PyMOL commands that place a pseudoatom at each C-alpha (Angstrom):
pseudoatom trace, name=CA, resn=MET, resi=1, chain=A, elem=C, hetatm=0, pos=[21.666, 39.859, 40.117]
pseudoatom trace, name=CA, resn=ASP, resi=2, chain=A, elem=C, hetatm=0, pos=[24.177, 39.610, 37.296]
pseudoatom trace, name=CA, resn=THR, resi=3, chain=A, elem=C, hetatm=0, pos=[23.014, 41.347, 34.142]
pseudoatom trace, name=CA, resn=TYR, resi=4, chain=A, elem=C, hetatm=0, pos=[24.829, 39.617, 31.338]
pseudoatom trace, name=CA, resn=GLN, resi=5, chain=A, elem=C, hetatm=0, pos=[23.149, 41.967, 28.881]
pseudoatom trace, name=CA, resn=LYS, resi=6, chain=A, elem=C, hetatm=0, pos=[25.861, 44.571, 29.562]
pseudoatom trace, name=CA, resn=ARG, resi=7, chain=A, elem=C, hetatm=0, pos=[28.248, 42.903, 27.175]
pseudoatom trace, name=CA, resn=LEU, resi=8, chain=A, elem=C, hetatm=0, pos=[25.637, 43.133, 24.424]
pseudoatom trace, name=CA, resn=GLY, resi=9, chain=A, elem=C, hetatm=0, pos=[25.553, 46.928, 24.584]
pseudoatom trace, name=CA, resn=ARG, resi=10, chain=A, elem=C, hetatm=0, pos=[22.809, 48.462, 22.485]
pseudoatom trace, name=CA, resn=THR, resi=11, chain=A, elem=C, hetatm=0, pos=[22.916, 45.777, 19.825]
pseudoatom trace, name=CA, resn=ASP, resi=12, chain=A, elem=C, hetatm=0, pos=[19.735, 45.505, 17.774]
pseudoatom trace, name=CA, resn=PRO, resi=13, chain=A, elem=C, hetatm=0, pos=[17.949, 42.367, 19.082]
pseudoatom trace, name=CA, resn=LEU, resi=14, chain=A, elem=C, hetatm=0, pos=[17.534, 41.170, 15.501]
pseudoatom trace, name=CA, resn=ASP, resi=15, chain=A, elem=C, hetatm=0, pos=[21.320, 41.003, 15.271]
pseudoatom trace, name=CA, resn=LEU, resi=16, chain=A, elem=C, hetatm=0, pos=[21.672, 38.931, 18.428]
pseudoatom trace, name=CA, resn=LYS, resi=17, chain=A, elem=C, hetatm=0, pos=[22.350, 35.211, 18.263]
pseudoatom trace, name=CA, resn=ILE, resi=18, chain=A, elem=C, hetatm=0, pos=[19.298, 33.916, 20.100]
pseudoatom trace, name=CA, resn=VAL, resi=19, chain=A, elem=C, hetatm=0, pos=[18.646, 30.297, 21.007]
pseudoatom trace, name=CA, resn=GLY, resi=20, chain=A, elem=C, hetatm=0, pos=[14.935, 29.464, 20.889]
pseudoatom trace, name=CA, resn=VAL, resi=21, chain=A, elem=C, hetatm=0, pos=[13.765, 26.408, 22.832]
pseudoatom trace, name=CA, resn=ASP, resi=22, chain=A, elem=C, hetatm=0, pos=[10.617, 24.302, 22.753]
pseudoatom trace, name=CA, resn=ASP, resi=23, chain=A, elem=C, hetatm=0, pos=[9.557, 20.705, 23.302]
pseudoatom trace, name=CA, resn=GLY, resi=24, chain=A, elem=C, hetatm=0, pos=[7.754, 18.231, 21.115]
pseudoatom trace, name=CA, resn=ALA, resi=25, chain=A, elem=C, hetatm=0, pos=[4.472, 16.426, 21.625]
pseudoatom trace, name=CA, resn=PHE, resi=26, chain=A, elem=C, hetatm=0, pos=[4.096, 13.501, 24.007]
pseudoatom trace, name=CA, resn=SER, resi=27, chain=A, elem=C, hetatm=0, pos=[1.317, 11.108, 24.991]
pseudoatom trace, name=CA, resn=PRO, resi=28, chain=A, elem=C, hetatm=0, pos=[-1.166, 12.443, 27.559]
pseudoatom trace, name=CA, resn=ILE, resi=29, chain=A, elem=C, hetatm=0, pos=[-1.076, 8.975, 29.115]
pseudoatom trace, name=CA, resn=LYS, resi=30, chain=A, elem=C, hetatm=0, pos=[2.357, 8.839, 30.724]
pseudoatom trace, name=CA, resn=THR, resi=31, chain=A, elem=C, hetatm=0, pos=[4.357, 5.637, 30.495]
pseudoatom trace, name=CA, resn=ILE, resi=32, chain=A, elem=C, hetatm=0, pos=[7.472, 4.906, 32.519]
pseudoatom trace, name=CA, resn=GLY, resi=33, chain=A, elem=C, hetatm=0, pos=[10.550, 6.237, 30.805]
pseudoatom trace, name=CA, resn=GLU, resi=34, chain=A, elem=C, hetatm=0, pos=[8.615, 8.104, 28.124]
pseudoatom trace, name=CA, resn=ARG, resi=35, chain=A, elem=C, hetatm=0, pos=[10.646, 10.832, 26.518]
pseudoatom trace, name=CA, resn=ALA, resi=36, chain=A, elem=C, hetatm=0, pos=[9.860, 13.966, 24.560]
pseudoatom trace, name=CA, resn=LEU, resi=37, chain=A, elem=C, hetatm=0, pos=[11.837, 15.976, 22.068]
pseudoatom trace, name=CA, resn=LEU, resi=38, chain=A, elem=C, hetatm=0, pos=[13.700, 19.086, 23.190]
pseudoatom trace, name=CA, resn=LEU, resi=39, chain=A, elem=C, hetatm=0, pos=[14.759, 21.294, 20.302]
pseudoatom trace, name=CA, resn=VAL, resi=40, chain=A, elem=C, hetatm=0, pos=[17.020, 24.334, 20.202]
pseudoatom trace, name=CA, resn=VAL, resi=41, chain=A, elem=C, hetatm=0, pos=[17.428, 26.611, 17.226]
pseudoatom trace, name=CA, resn=LEU, resi=42, chain=A, elem=C, hetatm=0, pos=[20.119, 29.267, 16.948]
pseudoatom trace, name=CA, resn=TYR, resi=43, chain=A, elem=C, hetatm=0, pos=[18.461, 32.193, 15.195]
pseudoatom trace, name=CA, resn=ARG, resi=44, chain=A, elem=C, hetatm=0, pos=[19.897, 35.465, 13.918]
pseudoatom trace, name=CA, resn=MET, resi=45, chain=A, elem=C, hetatm=0, pos=[18.723, 38.109, 11.424]
pseudoatom trace, name=CA, resn=SER, resi=46, chain=A, elem=C, hetatm=0, pos=[15.710, 36.022, 10.364]
pseudoatom trace, name=CA, resn=HIS, resi=47, chain=A, elem=C, hetatm=0, pos=[17.952, 33.061, 9.556]
pseudoatom trace, name=CA, resn=ILE, resi=48, chain=A, elem=C, hetatm=0, pos=[18.324, 29.668, 11.210]
pseudoatom trace, name=CA, resn=GLN, resi=49, chain=A, elem=C, hetatm=0, pos=[21.992, 29.141, 12.028]
pseudoatom trace, name=CA, resn=THR, resi=50, chain=A, elem=C, hetatm=0, pos=[21.889, 25.778, 13.822]
pseudoatom trace, name=CA, resn=VAL, resi=51, chain=A, elem=C, hetatm=0, pos=[19.346, 23.228, 15.023]
pseudoatom trace, name=CA, resn=ARG, resi=52, chain=A, elem=C, hetatm=0, pos=[20.053, 20.661, 17.723]
pseudoatom trace, name=CA, resn=LEU, resi=53, chain=A, elem=C, hetatm=0, pos=[17.826, 17.903, 19.061]
pseudoatom trace, name=CA, resn=GLY, resi=54, chain=A, elem=C, hetatm=0, pos=[17.749, 16.018, 22.332]
pseudoatom trace, name=CA, resn=THR, resi=55, chain=A, elem=C, hetatm=0, pos=[15.215, 14.200, 24.473]
pseudoatom trace, name=CA, resn=ILE, resi=56, chain=A, elem=C, hetatm=0, pos=[14.001, 14.711, 28.017]
pseudoatom trace, name=CA, resn=GLU, resi=57, chain=A, elem=C, hetatm=0, pos=[11.976, 12.524, 30.329]
pseudoatom trace, name=CA, resn=VAL, resi=58, chain=A, elem=C, hetatm=0, pos=[8.276, 13.296, 30.539]
pseudoatom trace, name=CA, resn=ASP, resi=59, chain=A, elem=C, hetatm=0, pos=[7.680, 14.723, 34.038]
pseudoatom trace, name=CA, resn=GLY, resi=60, chain=A, elem=C, hetatm=0, pos=[11.386, 14.241, 34.698]
pseudoatom trace, name=CA, resn=THR, resi=61, chain=A, elem=C, hetatm=0, pos=[14.049, 16.585, 36.042]
pseudoatom trace, name=CA, resn=ASP, resi=62, chain=A, elem=C, hetatm=0, pos=[16.590, 16.619, 33.216]
pseudoatom trace, name=CA, resn=ALA, resi=63, chain=A, elem=C, hetatm=0, pos=[15.381, 19.570, 31.108]
pseudoatom trace, name=CA, resn=GLY, resi=64, chain=A, elem=C, hetatm=0, pos=[17.993, 22.031, 32.352]
pseudoatom trace, name=CA, resn=ALA, resi=65, chain=A, elem=C, hetatm=0, pos=[20.930, 19.646, 32.021]
pseudoatom trace, name=CA, resn=THR, resi=66, chain=A, elem=C, hetatm=0, pos=[19.819, 18.542, 28.556]
pseudoatom trace, name=CA, resn=LEU, resi=67, chain=A, elem=C, hetatm=0, pos=[19.445, 22.117, 27.375]
pseudoatom trace, name=CA, resn=LYS, resi=68, chain=A, elem=C, hetatm=0, pos=[22.924, 23.034, 28.600]
pseudoatom trace, name=CA, resn=SER, resi=69, chain=A, elem=C, hetatm=0, pos=[24.400, 20.086, 26.718]
pseudoatom trace, name=CA, resn=LEU, resi=70, chain=A, elem=C, hetatm=0, pos=[22.561, 21.081, 23.538]
pseudoatom trace, name=CA, resn=VAL, resi=71, chain=A, elem=C, hetatm=0, pos=[23.805, 24.680, 23.573]
pseudoatom trace, name=CA, resn=ARG, resi=72, chain=A, elem=C, hetatm=0, pos=[27.367, 23.804, 24.523]
pseudoatom trace, name=CA, resn=LYS, resi=73, chain=A, elem=C, hetatm=0, pos=[29.846, 25.632, 22.272]
pseudoatom trace, name=CA, resn=LEU, resi=74, chain=A, elem=C, hetatm=0, pos=[27.111, 27.505, 20.411]
pseudoatom trace, name=CA, resn=PRO, resi=75, chain=A, elem=C, hetatm=0, pos=[28.028, 31.191, 19.843]
pseudoatom trace, name=CA, resn=LEU, resi=76, chain=A, elem=C, hetatm=0, pos=[24.847, 32.423, 21.514]
pseudoatom trace, name=CA, resn=ASP, resi=77, chain=A, elem=C, hetatm=0, pos=[24.011, 35.795, 23.049]
pseudoatom trace, name=CA, resn=LEU, resi=78, chain=A, elem=C, hetatm=0, pos=[20.884, 34.799, 24.954]
pseudoatom trace, name=CA, resn=VAL, resi=79, chain=A, elem=C, hetatm=0, pos=[18.383, 31.986, 25.457]
pseudoatom trace, name=CA, resn=MET, resi=80, chain=A, elem=C, hetatm=0, pos=[14.661, 32.376, 24.870]
pseudoatom trace, name=CA, resn=LEU, resi=81, chain=A, elem=C, hetatm=0, pos=[12.458, 29.660, 26.349]
pseudoatom trace, name=CA, resn=SER, resi=82, chain=A, elem=C, hetatm=0, pos=[8.861, 28.765, 25.643]
pseudoatom trace, name=CA, resn=GLY, resi=83, chain=A, elem=C, hetatm=0, pos=[7.925, 28.921, 29.323]
pseudoatom trace, name=CA, resn=ILE, resi=84, chain=A, elem=C, hetatm=0, pos=[9.789, 27.081, 32.074]
pseudoatom trace, name=CA, resn=SER, resi=85, chain=A, elem=C, hetatm=0, pos=[7.940, 23.739, 32.071]
pseudoatom trace, name=CA, resn=TYR, resi=86, chain=A, elem=C, hetatm=0, pos=[8.693, 21.082, 29.455]
pseudoatom trace, name=CA, resn=ALA, resi=87, chain=A, elem=C, hetatm=0, pos=[7.355, 17.587, 28.757]
pseudoatom trace, name=CA, resn=GLY, resi=88, chain=A, elem=C, hetatm=0, pos=[4.764, 17.959, 31.480]
pseudoatom trace, name=CA, resn=PHE, resi=89, chain=A, elem=C, hetatm=0, pos=[6.421, 19.057, 34.714]
pseudoatom trace, name=CA, resn=ASN, resi=90, chain=A, elem=C, hetatm=0, pos=[10.089, 18.884, 33.720]
pseudoatom trace, name=CA, resn=ILE, resi=91, chain=A, elem=C, hetatm=0, pos=[10.781, 22.389, 35.023]
pseudoatom trace, name=CA, resn=MET, resi=92, chain=A, elem=C, hetatm=0, pos=[13.748, 24.556, 34.094]
pseudoatom trace, name=CA, resn=ASP, resi=93, chain=A, elem=C, hetatm=0, pos=[15.603, 26.466, 36.789]
pseudoatom trace, name=CA, resn=ILE, resi=94, chain=A, elem=C, hetatm=0, pos=[16.177, 29.607, 34.720]
pseudoatom trace, name=CA, resn=SER, resi=95, chain=A, elem=C, hetatm=0, pos=[18.138, 31.327, 37.473]
pseudoatom trace, name=CA, resn=LYS, resi=96, chain=A, elem=C, hetatm=0, pos=[20.694, 28.499, 37.492]
pseudoatom trace, name=CA, resn=LEU, resi=97, chain=A, elem=C, hetatm=0, pos=[20.635, 28.308, 33.705]
pseudoatom trace, name=CA, resn=ALA, resi=98, chain=A, elem=C, hetatm=0, pos=[21.513, 32.001, 33.330]
pseudoatom trace, name=CA, resn=HIS, resi=99, chain=A, elem=C, hetatm=0, pos=[24.260, 31.653, 35.933]
pseudoatom trace, name=CA, resn=ASP, resi=100, chain=A, elem=C, hetatm=0, pos=[25.782, 28.543, 34.350]
pseudoatom trace, name=CA, resn=LEU, resi=101, chain=A, elem=C, hetatm=0, pos=[25.667, 29.906, 30.792]
pseudoatom trace, name=CA, resn=GLU, resi=102, chain=A, elem=C, hetatm=0, pos=[26.504, 33.487, 31.810]
pseudoatom trace, name=CA, resn=LYS, resi=103, chain=A, elem=C, hetatm=0, pos=[23.862, 34.615, 29.336]
pseudoatom trace, name=CA, resn=PRO, resi=104, chain=A, elem=C, hetatm=0, pos=[20.443, 36.243, 29.724]
pseudoatom trace, name=CA, resn=VAL, resi=105, chain=A, elem=C, hetatm=0, pos=[17.531, 33.804, 29.810]
pseudoatom trace, name=CA, resn=ILE, resi=106, chain=A, elem=C, hetatm=0, pos=[13.999, 34.916, 28.929]
pseudoatom trace, name=CA, resn=ALA, resi=107, chain=A, elem=C, hetatm=0, pos=[11.029, 32.561, 29.455]
pseudoatom trace, name=CA, resn=VAL, resi=108, chain=A, elem=C, hetatm=0, pos=[7.998, 33.600, 27.398]
pseudoatom trace, name=CA, resn=SER, resi=109, chain=A, elem=C, hetatm=0, pos=[4.413, 32.359, 27.872]
pseudoatom trace, name=CA, resn=GLY, resi=110, chain=A, elem=C, hetatm=0, pos=[1.386, 33.024, 25.706]
pseudoatom trace, name=CA, resn=GLU, resi=111, chain=A, elem=C, hetatm=0, pos=[-0.917, 32.859, 28.727]
pseudoatom trace, name=CA, resn=ARG, resi=112, chain=A, elem=C, hetatm=0, pos=[-0.482, 34.044, 32.291]
pseudoatom trace, name=CA, resn=PRO, resi=113, chain=A, elem=C, hetatm=0, pos=[0.953, 31.105, 34.278]
pseudoatom trace, name=CA, resn=ASP, resi=114, chain=A, elem=C, hetatm=0, pos=[-1.330, 29.801, 37.025]
pseudoatom trace, name=CA, resn=ASN, resi=115, chain=A, elem=C, hetatm=0, pos=[1.307, 29.092, 39.659]
pseudoatom trace, name=CA, resn=LYS, resi=116, chain=A, elem=C, hetatm=0, pos=[-1.275, 28.264, 42.304]
pseudoatom trace, name=CA, resn=ALA, resi=117, chain=A, elem=C, hetatm=0, pos=[-2.562, 25.395, 40.149]
pseudoatom trace, name=CA, resn=VAL, resi=118, chain=A, elem=C, hetatm=0, pos=[1.004, 24.336, 39.312]
pseudoatom trace, name=CA, resn=ARG, resi=119, chain=A, elem=C, hetatm=0, pos=[1.936, 24.150, 42.987]
pseudoatom trace, name=CA, resn=LYS, resi=120, chain=A, elem=C, hetatm=0, pos=[-1.119, 22.015, 43.759]
pseudoatom trace, name=CA, resn=ALA, resi=121, chain=A, elem=C, hetatm=0, pos=[-0.390, 19.625, 40.882]
pseudoatom trace, name=CA, resn=LEU, resi=122, chain=A, elem=C, hetatm=0, pos=[3.230, 19.276, 41.954]
pseudoatom trace, name=CA, resn=LYS, resi=123, chain=A, elem=C, hetatm=0, pos=[2.277, 18.678, 45.572]
pseudoatom trace, name=CA, resn=ASP, resi=124, chain=A, elem=C, hetatm=0, pos=[-0.353, 16.085, 44.588]
pseudoatom trace, name=CA, resn=HIS, resi=125, chain=A, elem=C, hetatm=0, pos=[1.791, 14.068, 42.195]
pseudoatom trace, name=CA, resn=PHE, resi=126, chain=A, elem=C, hetatm=0, pos=[5.495, 14.374, 42.981]
pseudoatom trace, name=CA, resn=ALA, resi=127, chain=A, elem=C, hetatm=0, pos=[7.465, 13.322, 46.047]
pseudoatom trace, name=CA, resn=ASP, resi=128, chain=A, elem=C, hetatm=0, pos=[10.089, 15.921, 45.129]
pseudoatom trace, name=CA, resn=TRP, resi=129, chain=A, elem=C, hetatm=0, pos=[7.511, 18.650, 44.630]
pseudoatom trace, name=CA, resn=LYS, resi=130, chain=A, elem=C, hetatm=0, pos=[9.400, 21.148, 46.792]
pseudoatom trace, name=CA, resn=ARG, resi=131, chain=A, elem=C, hetatm=0, pos=[12.431, 20.967, 44.488]
pseudoatom trace, name=CA, resn=ARG, resi=132, chain=A, elem=C, hetatm=0, pos=[10.284, 21.451, 41.398]
pseudoatom trace, name=CA, resn=TRP, resi=133, chain=A, elem=C, hetatm=0, pos=[8.326, 24.260, 43.015]
pseudoatom trace, name=CA, resn=GLY, resi=134, chain=A, elem=C, hetatm=0, pos=[11.645, 25.856, 43.918]
pseudoatom trace, name=CA, resn=ASN, resi=135, chain=A, elem=C, hetatm=0, pos=[12.433, 26.086, 40.204]
pseudoatom trace, name=CA, resn=VAL, resi=136, chain=A, elem=C, hetatm=0, pos=[9.122, 27.873, 39.627]
pseudoatom trace, name=CA, resn=ARG, resi=137, chain=A, elem=C, hetatm=0, pos=[9.750, 30.289, 42.483]
pseudoatom trace, name=CA, resn=SER, resi=138, chain=A, elem=C, hetatm=0, pos=[13.324, 31.021, 41.401]
pseudoatom trace, name=CA, resn=ALA, resi=139, chain=A, elem=C, hetatm=0, pos=[12.042, 32.262, 38.018]
pseudoatom trace, name=CA, resn=GLY, resi=140, chain=A, elem=C, hetatm=0, pos=[11.114, 35.420, 39.892]
pseudoatom trace, name=CA, resn=LYS, resi=141, chain=A, elem=C, hetatm=0, pos=[8.722, 38.190, 38.970]
pseudoatom trace, name=CA, resn=LEU, resi=142, chain=A, elem=C, hetatm=0, pos=[6.295, 37.770, 36.093]
pseudoatom trace, name=CA, resn=TYR, resi=143, chain=A, elem=C, hetatm=0, pos=[6.145, 40.615, 33.590]
pseudoatom trace, name=CA, resn=ALA, resi=144, chain=A, elem=C, hetatm=0, pos=[3.779, 41.372, 30.719]
pseudoatom trace, name=CA, resn=CYS, resi=145, chain=A, elem=C, hetatm=0, pos=[4.195, 43.000, 27.334]
pseudoatom trace, name=CA, resn=ARG, resi=146, chain=A, elem=C, hetatm=0, pos=[2.215, 43.416, 24.127]
pseudoatom trace, name=CA, resn=PRO, resi=147, chain=A, elem=C, hetatm=0, pos=[4.553, 43.034, 21.113]
pseudoatom trace, name=CA, resn=LEU, resi=148, chain=A, elem=C, hetatm=0, pos=[1.695, 43.611, 18.651]
pseudoatom trace, name=CA, resn=LYS, resi=149, chain=A, elem=C, hetatm=0, pos=[-0.939, 46.146, 19.659]
pseudoatom trace, name=CA, resn=ASP, resi=150, chain=A, elem=C, hetatm=0, pos=[-3.866, 44.161, 18.245]
pseudoatom trace, name=CA, resn=GLU, resi=151, chain=A, elem=C, hetatm=0, pos=[-2.784, 40.857, 19.824]
pseudoatom trace, name=CA, resn=PRO, resi=152, chain=A, elem=C, hetatm=0, pos=[-3.107, 39.560, 23.419]
pseudoatom trace, name=CA, resn=LYS, resi=153, chain=A, elem=C, hetatm=0, pos=[-0.332, 40.117, 25.933]
pseudoatom trace, name=CA, resn=LEU, resi=154, chain=A, elem=C, hetatm=0, pos=[2.667, 37.868, 26.397]
pseudoatom trace, name=CA, resn=TYR, resi=155, chain=A, elem=C, hetatm=0, pos=[4.070, 37.079, 29.843]
pseudoatom trace, name=CA, resn=PHE, resi=156, chain=A, elem=C, hetatm=0, pos=[7.713, 36.584, 30.653]
pseudoatom trace, name=CA, resn=GLU, resi=157, chain=A, elem=C, hetatm=0, pos=[10.283, 35.950, 33.351]
pseudoatom trace, name=CA, resn=VAL, resi=158, chain=A, elem=C, hetatm=0, pos=[13.903, 36.956, 32.912]
pseudoatom trace, name=CA, resn=LYS, resi=159, chain=A, elem=C, hetatm=0, pos=[17.230, 36.205, 34.560]
pseudoatom trace, name=CA, resn=GLY, resi=160, chain=A, elem=C, hetatm=0, pos=[20.575, 37.741, 33.731]
pseudoatom trace, name=CA, resn=ALA, resi=161, chain=A, elem=C, hetatm=0, pos=[19.000, 40.858, 32.239]
pseudoatom trace, name=CA, resn=THR, resi=162, chain=A, elem=C, hetatm=0, pos=[16.575, 43.622, 33.112]
pseudoatom trace, name=CA, resn=SER, resi=163, chain=A, elem=C, hetatm=0, pos=[12.886, 43.445, 32.309]
pseudoatom trace, name=CA, resn=ASP, resi=164, chain=A, elem=C, hetatm=0, pos=[13.285, 46.437, 29.978]
pseudoatom trace, name=CA, resn=PHE, resi=165, chain=A, elem=C, hetatm=0, pos=[15.956, 44.615, 27.991]
pseudoatom trace, name=CA, resn=ALA, resi=166, chain=A, elem=C, hetatm=0, pos=[13.806, 41.465, 27.806]
pseudoatom trace, name=CA, resn=ARG, resi=167, chain=A, elem=C, hetatm=0, pos=[10.782, 43.469, 26.706]
pseudoatom trace, name=CA, resn=ARG, resi=168, chain=A, elem=C, hetatm=0, pos=[12.818, 45.119, 23.948]
pseudoatom trace, name=CA, resn=VAL, resi=169, chain=A, elem=C, hetatm=0, pos=[14.113, 41.754, 22.703]
pseudoatom trace, name=CA, resn=ILE, resi=170, chain=A, elem=C, hetatm=0, pos=[10.628, 40.211, 22.717]
pseudoatom trace, name=CA, resn=SER, resi=171, chain=A, elem=C, hetatm=0, pos=[9.033, 43.139, 20.908]
pseudoatom trace, name=CA, resn=ARG, resi=172, chain=A, elem=C, hetatm=0, pos=[11.787, 43.447, 18.309]
pseudoatom trace, name=CA, resn=THR, resi=173, chain=A, elem=C, hetatm=0, pos=[11.804, 39.722, 17.456]
pseudoatom trace, name=CA, resn=ALA, resi=174, chain=A, elem=C, hetatm=0, pos=[8.006, 39.336, 17.239]
pseudoatom trace, name=CA, resn=VAL, resi=175, chain=A, elem=C, hetatm=0, pos=[7.962, 40.093, 13.540]
pseudoatom trace, name=CA, resn=ILE, resi=176, chain=A, elem=C, hetatm=0, pos=[5.316, 37.660, 12.228]
pseudoatom trace, name=CA, resn=SER, resi=177, chain=A, elem=C, hetatm=0, pos=[3.154, 36.998, 15.276]
pseudoatom trace, name=CA, resn=ARG, resi=178, chain=A, elem=C, hetatm=0, pos=[3.161, 38.075, 18.902]
pseudoatom trace, name=CA, resn=LEU, resi=179, chain=A, elem=C, hetatm=0, pos=[5.481, 35.136, 19.589]
pseudoatom trace, name=CA, resn=PRO, resi=180, chain=A, elem=C, hetatm=0, pos=[9.190, 35.958, 19.121]
pseudoatom trace, name=CA, resn=GLU, resi=181, chain=A, elem=C, hetatm=0, pos=[10.623, 34.279, 16.036]
pseudoatom trace, name=CA, resn=PRO, resi=182, chain=A, elem=C, hetatm=0, pos=[13.235, 32.093, 17.797]
pseudoatom trace, name=CA, resn=ILE, resi=183, chain=A, elem=C, hetatm=0, pos=[10.480, 30.472, 19.870]
pseudoatom trace, name=CA, resn=ARG, resi=184, chain=A, elem=C, hetatm=0, pos=[7.940, 30.332, 17.046]
pseudoatom trace, name=CA, resn=VAL, resi=185, chain=A, elem=C, hetatm=0, pos=[10.423, 28.574, 14.771]
pseudoatom trace, name=CA, resn=ALA, resi=186, chain=A, elem=C, hetatm=0, pos=[11.529, 26.182, 17.536]
pseudoatom trace, name=CA, resn=ARG, resi=187, chain=A, elem=C, hetatm=0, pos=[7.888, 25.326, 18.259]
pseudoatom trace, name=CA, resn=ILE, resi=188, chain=A, elem=C, hetatm=0, pos=[7.033, 24.558, 14.637]
pseudoatom trace, name=CA, resn=MET, resi=189, chain=A, elem=C, hetatm=0, pos=[10.099, 22.372, 14.218]
pseudoatom trace, name=CA, resn=ALA, resi=190, chain=A, elem=C, hetatm=0, pos=[9.678, 20.560, 17.544]
pseudoatom trace, name=CA, resn=LYS, resi=191, chain=A, elem=C, hetatm=0, pos=[6.061, 19.650, 16.858]
pseudoatom trace, name=CA, resn=GLY, resi=192, chain=A, elem=C, hetatm=0, pos=[6.871, 18.548, 13.315]
pseudoatom trace, name=CA, resn=LEU, resi=193, chain=A, elem=C, hetatm=0, pos=[9.804, 16.406, 14.406]
pseudoatom trace, name=CA, resn=SER, resi=194, chain=A, elem=C, hetatm=0, pos=[8.107, 14.817, 17.430]
pseudoatom trace, name=CA, resn=PRO, resi=195, chain=A, elem=C, hetatm=0, pos=[7.660, 11.433, 15.657]
pseudoatom trace, name=CA, resn=LEU, resi=196, chain=A, elem=C, hetatm=0, pos=[11.459, 11.217, 15.569]
pseudoatom trace, name=CA, resn=THR, resi=197, chain=A, elem=C, hetatm=0, pos=[11.752, 11.146, 19.350]
pseudoatom trace, name=CA, resn=ALA, resi=198, chain=A, elem=C, hetatm=0, pos=[11.752, 7.373, 19.568]
pseudoatom trace, name=CA, resn=THR, resi=199, chain=A, elem=C, hetatm=0, pos=[14.441, 7.156, 16.912]
pseudoatom trace, name=CA, resn=ILE, resi=200, chain=A, elem=C, hetatm=0, pos=[16.668, 9.699, 18.696]
pseudoatom trace, name=CA, resn=HIS, resi=201, chain=A, elem=C, hetatm=0, pos=[16.233, 7.931, 22.032]
pseudoatom trace, name=CA, resn=SER, resi=202, chain=A, elem=C, hetatm=0, pos=[17.114, 4.558, 20.564]
for i in range(1, 202): cmd.bond("trace and resi %d" % i, "trace and resi %d" % (i + 1))
show_as sticks, trace
zoom trace
């Protein structure tokens, strides 16, 4: 496995240019062609450098491609995702994403993913479930860490870097809550801007 972290040396994670990613809200009753917001924020030293917005299809397969287009030409050091599944079951292939960007990718979840339930849902509802499940499997081993000692654990998968590096980045950037700041900020903005999705799509 390529470890793109090598070029970052021992840089303080707070000094890294980290792209945080999260999606916006969408209707629980899916309609054909419904889209959800995908937001990326370039974050460094407690400051927002850049924000970019796009849309992805609810339960679609375009999350990875859309994310790559949003981060194109950004001077980023690594990508930090809020999990691997967006807008329902629009699942990122983080192994491919790390390879294509040649940057570490860390997917962080507040709760332990229930992959058994995910596999069943995919198999029950999607003709291409094997492809989607392949994206889940390719995320690799699930790790745990506790950025704040009095808060519950976080869970993460990482590609393009070691688990120790990912754990250090998560812990160092969780400065307000157990959730790393790039993701926390992306989440707040994505939820707040969700009403704009229709406007962006049009």
